[in-house]
C-alpha positions in Angstrom: -4.5 8.6 50.4 -0.9 10.6 49.9 0.6 9.0 52.6 -0.4 5.3 51.0 0.3 6.0 47.8 2.1 9.1 46.9 2.7 11.7 45.0 4.3 10.3 41.9 0.8 8.8 41.2 -1.6 10.8 42.2 0.1 14.3 40.9 -1.8 17.3 42.9 -4.8 16.0 44.7 -6.7 18.6 45.8 -8.6 17.8 49.2 -11.8 18.0 48.2 -14.0 15.7 50.5 -17.4 15.9 48.1 -15.0 15.2 45.0 -13.5 12.5 46.3 -16.9 10.5 47.5 -17.8 11.4 43.7 -14.9 9.3 42.5 -15.2 6.9 44.7 -19.0 6.1 43.9 -17.9 6.1 40.3 -15.0 3.9 40.6 -15.8 1.4 43.6 -17.4 -1.2 40.9 -14.5 -0.5 38.4 -13.0 -4.1 37.5 -9.6 -2.7 37.1 -8.5 -5.3 34.4 -11.5 -4.4 32.0 -10.6 -0.8 32.6 -7.1 -0.8 31.4 -7.7 -2.7 28.6 -11.0 -0.8 27.6 -8.7 2.8 28.3 -5.8 1.4 26.0 -8.0 0.0 23.1 -9.4 3.6 23.0 -6.2 5.6 23.3 -5.5 7.1 19.7 -2.5 8.7 21.0 -0.1 6.0 22.4 -1.5 3.7 19.4 -1.1 0.2 21.3 -1.6 -2.9 19.8 -4.3 -4.6 21.2 -3.8 -8.6 21.0 -7.3 -10.4 19.7 -7.9 -12.6 22.8 -7.7 -16.0 20.5 -4.0 -15.7 20.7 -4.2 -15.9 24.3 -6.4 -18.6 24.0 -4.4 -21.1 21.7 -1.6 -19.9 23.7 -3.2 -21.5 27.0 -4.4 -24.7 25.2 -1.2 -25.1 24.4 -0.1 -25.2 27.9 -2.6 -27.2 28.6 -1.3 -29.9 26.1 2.4 -29.8 27.2 1.3 -29.3 31.1 3.1 -26.4 31.4 3.0 -24.5 34.7 5.0 -21.5 34.7 4.3 -19.1 31.6 5.4 -15.7 31.3 3.5 -13.1 28.9 5.9 -10.1 27.5 4.4 -6.3 27.2 1.3 -7.3 28.8 -0.8 -4.1 27.8 -1.0 -6.1 24.9 -2.6 -8.8 25.8 -4.9 -7.0 28.6 -8.3 -8.2 26.5 -7.3 -11.9 26.2 -6.0 -11.7 30.1 -9.5 -10.4 30.7 -11.9 -12.6 28.8 -9.8 -15.9 29.3 -9.8 -15.3 33.1 -6.1 -17.9 32.9 -5.0 -16.2 35.7 -7.8 -18.6 37.9 -6.5 -21.6 36.1 -3.4 -23.8 37.8 -1.4 -21.3 36.1 2.3 -19.3 37.6 1.8 -16.2 35.4 4.6 -14.0 35.2 3.6 -10.5 33.8 6.1 -8.3 32.2 5.8 -4.8 31.2 7.9 -1.5 30.6 4.6 0.5 31.7 5.4 1.4 35.0 1.8 2.5 36.1 0.2 -0.5 34.4 2.7 -2.4 36.4 1.1 -0.9 39.8 -2.4 -1.5 38.5 -1.3 -5.2 37.9 -0.5 -5.2 41.5 -3.2 -4.2 43.1 -5.2 -6.2 40.9 -3.8 -9.3 41.4 -2.7 -8.8 45.0 -4.5 -11.8 46.3 -3.8 -13.8 44.1 -0.2 -15.7 45.1 0.1 -17.4 41.5 0.3 -13.7 39.8 3.7 -11.9 39.2 4.3 -8.8 37.9 7.8 -7.3 36.9 8.7 -4.3 35.3 11.3 -4.7 32.1 11.5 -4.6 28.5 12.0 -7.8 26.0 14.6 -5.5 23.9 17.9 -5.8 26.1 19.1 -9.0 28.0 16.4 -10.3 31.1 18.3 -10.2 34.1 16.1 -12.8 35.6 16.9 -16.2 37.3 13.3 -18.0 36.6 12.9 -19.8 33.7 9.4 -20.7 32.0 7.8 -23.5 30.5 6.2 -20.8 27.8 6.5 -16.9 26.9 4.1 -15.2 24.6 5.4 -12.2 22.6 3.7 -9.9 20.1 7.4 -7.9 19.4 7.1 -4.0 18.3 7.1 -4.3 14.1 10.1 -2.6 12.5 12.6 -1.6 14.9 15.7 -1.8 14.9 18.2 -2.1 18.1 20.8 0.0 18.5 24.9 -1.2 19.8 23.5 -4.8 20.2 26.7 -6.9 20.4 25.2 -9.4 22.4 23.2 -11.4 19.7 23.0 -11.6 16.3 20.0 -9.3 14.7 19.0 -5.8 15.4 15.2 -5.6 13.9 13.3 -6.0 17.2 11.3 -8.9 16.6 14.0 -10.8 16.0 16.0 -9.4 19.1 13.1 -9.8 21.5 13.3 -13.9 20.8 17.2 -14.1 21.2 16.5 -12.3 24.6 13.7 -14.4 26.1 15.4 -17.6 24.8 17.6 -17.6 27.4 15.0 -17.9 30.3 13.0 -20.5 28.8 13.0 -24.1 30.2 14.4 -26.7 27.8 11.1 -28.6 27.0 9.5 -24.7 26.7 7.5 -22.7 24.1 7.8 -19.6 22.7 4.9 -18.1 20.9 5.7 -14.9 19.1 3.5 -12.8 16.3 5.8 -11.8 13.6 5.6 -9.4 10.5 6.0 -11.1 6.8 9.6 -9.7 6.4 10.6 -12.3 9.3 9.6 -15.1 7.4 11.2 -14.6 4.1 13.8 -11.5 4.2 17.3 -12.2 3.2 20.2 -10.8 4.4 20.8 -10.9 8.2 17.0 -11.8 9.3 17.4 -15.1 6.9 20.6 -15.8 8.7 19.0 -15.5 12.1 16.1 -17.7 10.6 18.4 -20.5 10.8 20.3 -19.7 14.2 17.0 -19.9 15.6 16.2 -22.9 13.3 19.2 -24.9 14.9 18.8 -23.2 18.4 15.2 -23.4 18.9 13.6 -25.4 16.2 9.9 -24.2 14.8 7.3 -26.4 16.0 4.4 -24.5 14.0 3.5 -21.8 11.7 0.1 -20.3 11.5 -1.1 -17.0 9.4 -3.3 -15.2 11.4 -6.4 -13.5 10.0 -6.1 -10.2 7.4 -6.6 -7.5 9.2 -6.4 -9.0 13.1 -4.2 -5.9 14.4 -6.0 -2.9 12.4 -5.4 -0.3 12.7 -1.9 -0.5 14.9 -1.0 -2.6 11.2 -1.8 -3.6 8.2 0.2 -6.0 7.2 -0.1 -9.8 7.6 0.9 -11.4 10.2 2.0 -15.3 11.7 2.0 -17.0 14.8 5.4 -18.8 15.5 5.7 -21.4 18.1 10.0 -22.4 19.1 10.9 -25.2 21.5 13.9 -26.0 23.0 13.2 -29.5 21.8 13.6 -31.1 17.9 9.5 -31.4 16.9 8.7 -34.9 15.3 6.5 -32.8 12.8 6.1 -29.2 11.9 2.4 -28.0 11.8 1.7 -25.2 9.4 -1.7 -23.7 8.7 -4.0 -21.0 8.2 -6.2 -19.5 11.3 -9.9 -17.5 10.6 -12.4 -16.0 12.7 -15.0 -17.9 13.6 -18.0 -16.7 16.3 -15.0 -14.5 17.3 -12.4 -17.5 18.1 -9.1 -18.2 15.9 -9.7 -21.7 14.6 -7.6 -23.7 11.9 -9.4 -23.6 8.5 -6.3 -25.3 7.2 -3.5 -27.7 8.0 -0.3 -29.6 6.7 2.5 -31.3 8.4 5.7 -30.9 7.4 9.0 -33.4 8.5 11.5 -31.5 10.5 14.0 -32.4 8.2 12.4 -30.8 4.9 11.4 -27.7 6.7 15.2 -27.4 7.6 16.3 -27.1 4.2 13.7 -23.7 3.8 15.9 -20.8 3.5 11.9 -18.9 4.4 9.3 -19.5 6.0 6.7 -18.8 3.3 3.8 -21.0 4.4 1.3 -19.4 2.4 2.8 -21.5 -0.7 1.9 -24.6 0.6 -1.5 -23.3 1.9 -2.8 -21.8 -1.0 -4.2 -24.5 -3.7 -4.2 -22.0 -6.1 -0.2 -21.7 -5.9 0.4 -24.8 -7.4 1.9 -23.6 -10.7 4.7 -22.5 -9.0 5.4 -25.0 -6.6 5.3 -26.9 -10.0 8.2 -24.1 -10.8 9.9 -24.6 -7.7 10.4 -28.2 -8.1 11.2 -28.5 -11.4 14.7 -29.3 -12.2 14.9 -26.8 -14.5 18.0 -24.0 -14.1 17.2 -21.3 -12.2 18.5 -17.7 -10.8 17.3 -15.3 -8.0 17.1 -11.9 -9.6 19.3 -10.3 -7.1 22.2 -12.1 -8.8 21.1 -10.9 -12.3 20.4 -7.4 -11.3 20.1 -4.0 -9.9 17.3 -3.1 -8.0 16.4 -0.1 -6.1 13.2 1.7 -5.3 12.4 4.9 -6.5 12.3 8.7 -4.5 9.6 9.4 -2.0 8.0 12.8 -3.3 5.3 14.7 -1.4 2.5 16.6 -3.2 4.2 19.7 -2.0 7.6 19.2 -4.4 5.3 18.4 -7.7 5.4 21.4 -9.4 6.8 22.9 -12.2 10.4 22.0 -13.1 13.2 20.3 -15.2 12.8 16.6 -13.8 10.2 14.4 -14.8 8.7 11.4 -12.1 7.5 8.0 -12.8 4.3 7.1 -10.9 2.0 4.1 -10.9 -0.7 6.3 -13.3 2.1 6.1 -16.0 2.2 2.7 -16.7 -0.9 1.5 -18.5 -1.3 -1.8 -20.7 1.9 -2.9 -19.9 3.4 0.5 -21.2 4.9 3.5 -20.0 3.3 6.7 -21.0 5.7 9.4 -21.1 2.9 12.1 -22.0 1.9 13.9 -18.4 4.3 12.9 -16.4 4.6 14.9 -13.3 7.3 17.9 -12.7 9.5 18.3 -9.8 12.4 21.1 -9.2 15.6 19.3 -8.4 18.9 19.6 -9.1 19.9 15.9 -11.3 22.7 15.1 -8.9 20.7 14.8 -6.2 18.5 12.4 -7.8 20.7 10.7 -10.3 20.5 7.9 -8.3 16.3 7.4 -8.6 16.9 7.6 -12.7 15.2 5.3 -14.8 17.0 4.1 -18.0 15.5 3.1 -21.3 15.6 -0.8 -21.2 14.9 -1.1 -17.6 12.0 -3.2 -16.2 9.4 -0.8 -14.0 7.4 -2.7 -11.8 4.7 -1.2 -8.8 5.5 -1.9 -5.2 2.1 -0.2 -3.9 -1.4 0.2 -4.7 -4.0 -2.6 -5.4 -2.6 -3.7 -8.9 0.7 -5.2 -9.9 1.9 -3.2 -13.0 5.1 -4.1 -15.0 6.2 -2.0 -18.5 9.6 -1.8 -20.3 10.7 2.3 -20.0 11.4 3.3 -23.6 13.8 5.8 -24.7 13.4 9.5 -23.2 14.7 12.9 -24.3 14.6 14.1 -20.7 15.7 13.0 -17.1 13.0 10.4 -15.7 13.0 9.2 -11.5 10.8 6.8 -10.3 9.0 7.6 -7.8 8.7 5.5 -4.3 5.3 3.7 -5.7 7.6 2.1 -8.5 10.6 -1.0 -8.1 13.4 -0.5 -10.9 15.4 -3.4 -12.3 18.4 -3.1 -14.4 19.6 -6.2 -15.4 23.8 -6.5 -15.8 23.8 -10.1 -17.5 22.5 -11.7 -20.7 19.1 -11.4 -19.2 16.5 -9.9 -21.2 14.1 -6.9 -19.2 11.5 -8.4 -21.8 11.7 -11.6 -20.9 11.1 -10.8 -17.0 8.6 -9.0 -17.8 6.5 -11.3 -19.6 7.8 -14.5 -17.1 6.8 -12.1 -13.7 3.4 -11.4 -15.4 2.9 -15.0 -16.1 0.3 -17.0 -13.3 4.1 -18.5 -11.9 5.5 -14.9 -11.8 2.3 -13.4 -10.3 2.1 -15.9 -7.7 5.6 -15.3 -6.8 5.3 -11.8 -6.6 2.4 -12.1 -4.3 3.9 -14.4 -2.4 6.5 -11.8 -1.4 2.9 -9.5 -0.4 3.3 -7.6 3.0 0.4 -5.6 3.0 -3.0 -7.6 2.6 -6.0 -5.7 1.1 -2.6 -2.9 0.0 -0.2 -4.4 -2.3 3.6 -3.7 -0.5 7.1 -5.0 -2.1 10.7 -4.5 -0.9 13.2 -4.5 -3.4 15.3 -6.9 -1.3 12.1 -9.1 -1.7 11.8 -8.5 -5.4 15.3 -9.9 -5.5 14.4 -13.2 -4.3 12.4 -14.0 -6.8 13.7 -17.1 -9.3 14.0 -16.7 -12.8 14.3 -19.4 -15.6 17.9 -19.0 -16.8 17.6 -20.1 -20.6 19.8 -19.2 -23.5 19.4 -16.0 -24.4 18.7 -17.0 -28.2 15.7 -18.8 -26.3 14.6 -15.4 -24.9 14.3 -13.6 -28.1 12.4 -16.0 -29.7 9.8 -16.3 -27.3 9.8 -12.5 -26.4 9.5 -12.1 -30.6 6.5 -14.8 -30.6 4.9 -12.5 -27.8 5.8 -9.0 -29.1 4.6 -10.5 -32.6 0.9 -11.8 -31.0 0.6 -8.8 -28.9 0.8 -6.6 -32.0 -1.9 -8.9 -33.8 -4.0 -8.5 -30.8 -3.9 -4.8 -31.3 -4.4 -4.8 -34.8 -7.4 -7.2 -34.4 -9.3 -5.0 -31.8 -8.6 -1.4 -33.4 -10.3 -3.4 -36.3 -12.7 -4.6 -34.2 -13.6 -1.2 -32.6 -13.6 0.7 -35.5 -16.1 -1.9 -37.4 -18.6 -1.3 -34.4 -18.2 2.4 -34.0 -19.2 2.1 -38.4 -22.0 -0.5 -37.5 -23.8 1.4 -34.4 -23.8 4.7 -36.5 -25.3 3.2 -39.5 -28.1 1.5 -36.9 -28.3 5.2 -35.8 -28.6 7.0 -39.2 -31.5 4.5 -40.2 -33.5 5.2 -36.8 -35.0 8.1 -39.5 
C-alpha cells in the first residue's frame, strides 16, 4: 500500500495485519462518494457549506433543456450530496469537478477512475483559471463575504463577483453560469453596483430565483439567490421564488421581465416584484414625485461594537436596542463604558439624529433628544445625521409608514433576524417635499400622537378606577 499510495496520504501506517483486515472489512462495501459528503456534512471544524441537492437537480435540468454536454462544477465539496443523489455522472454528460482540496481530488479520482466522462482538477476559482477547455455550463457557490487581495485583472474584489469574473472566460459562447449569491451582491451600491452593470453587459442575467430561507444553515442564515448568467442575450428574464416541496426545489411564484426593462435596474431586488404585499412600495417607486436617496442627504454610520466585558462603570453612555421604546429614546438606564472620548467620538449620537435598529427582530426608529452626557451608538444601531433641509422627524415618519417599512425590509440581509447595513439604508429613496410641507406633516403627526397619549392615559386611569370600585363592592 505504501508503494502504491505513498507516505503523504497514509502518514504513519503500522504494519499490523489484523488491523489492516479490520479496516478492509469495514470499508470494502463503502461508497466513497457518500462517505465523503457524510463526513463533510458532519464536520464542525471546517464548516464546509453543503448545497441542497435541489440546486444540482435544477442545474442538470437546465443542461438537459439546452442540450449541453460539458459542465464544470466548482468547489465540488459543496455539491457532493447533489452528485450522490442525482447520479448526474451516469448521464450523457462530460463533467469536470474542480476543488482546492487535494485529498478530495484524490478520492474523486479513485471513485470515477472507470468513468471516461468524469474529470477531476485541483484549482481555485479566486484566481484566473489556466484552462484551455471551455464549458457549456458552470455551477458555483462562491465563498460569501471575502475580499481578495491585489487582484488587478478584475474590477471587483468581493469573492462572489471575482469568482464569476474568473469563470466567465472559460464559458462557451452559448453557455450559462449558475451562481448562488448573498443579498449584498443583489443590491449593494459602489463597486458591486458597477460589477452588476458590467456583468449584465458581458453575460446578461437569464434568471434570478430566491432560495428558501435557511437553506444553508448552519453555514449561513442570510437570504440567498440563484442567478443564471449567459453570454447570449435572453429573450426574457425569469425571476421567481423557490420553495421546498417533498425535498425538491420547486417554483412557487414566477414573473417574466423584458430584457430591456431589466437592463434599466440598478439593483436586482426581485423580492419587490414577487411579494404581493409590496404594492405600496412599487406604487411609490413608479410615482412621478421627486425622490432622493438618503445617502445624498445624510451622513449614515453604524455604532461601535462593544463586548459585555467592556460594559462597566464609566463616563461614556451607550445607546442600544433596549433603550428605544414606543418611538422614543429612554436616556435612563443607558449602560456605561470606560473609554477616552476622543477614541469613540466618531460613534457619538447628537440631538436631532435619527437612530434606527439594524439588528434584532423588530425595526425601531426614534429621534435622539438633548443629553447632558456623551452618548455613543452600539453596533446594533444605525445613526442618520441630516445635512440638508430634510427634517429628521419627517424621515422617521416616512420610514415607519407601510411604504418605508417595505423599503427597509427589501434591504433585509438576514432571514429571521434582521441585519441591515448603513450603505443599504443610504439607498432608500425619500420624497423631496418642501420644508414647509415637511413641518406641517410633522406637526400634525406629533399633535395627533400627543392627543392619542392623553386619551390612553385617561382611559387607563378610568379603567383602574372602575376596577377598584368593583373590587371594593365585592364585600
